[in-house]
C-alpha positions, -999 to 999 in steps of 0.1 A, spaced: -287 592 -387 -326 587 -384 -334 563 -353 -366 542 -350 -378 536 -319 -387 507 -300 -421 502 -278 -409 516 -245 -377 532 -255 -369 569 -239 -343 596 -245 -318 580 -226 -323 548 -239 -321 561 -276 -292 581 -260 -274 549 -248 -284 529 -279 -269 558 -306 -238 568 -280 -233 551 -254 -240 573 -227 -274 582 -219 -267 614 -199 -260 627 -239 -299 628 -242 -305 662 -244 -288 668 -277 -312 640 -289 -344 660 -279 -330 697 -294 -327 676 -331 -362 664 -323 -386 693 -301 -416 680 -317 -416 653 -297 -402 666 -260 -436 660 -248 -424 624 -250 -419 601 -220 -422 566 -239 -424 559 -273 -441 540 -295 -426 515 -321 -419 526 -352 -411 565 -347 -384 582 -363 -360 604 -348 -329 630 -359 -295 615 -338 -270 645 -345 -242 628 -363 -222 654 -342 -226 660 -301 -208 687 -287 -201 676 -245 -181 692 -217 -175 666 -192 -167 676 -152 -161 650 -128 -164 665 -95 -168 652 -56 -179 668 -24 -169 660 8 -203 644 16 -202 616 -16 -166 603 -5 -157 577 -35 -187 591 -57 -185 616 -86 -213 633 -103 -212 638 -141 -219 671 -154 -228 677 -190 -230 715 -206 -254 715 -238 -246 731 -266 -273 756 -266 
């Protein structure tokens, strides 16, 4: 899928719009290495959004984070 950026889009905001999860941005970055140094996108930039997302999620909680969890994502590369 091709995504056309809006002014001010970031990698995580694009991932949220595309997948509903901002933590999946590394997979979008991997498909768009030519934009790797971008932090904010200009409106109209076209980037590739991978159709299939490979994710391994693990939720962990440590003693000092009682009640909190951390989401760990293992990218496909």
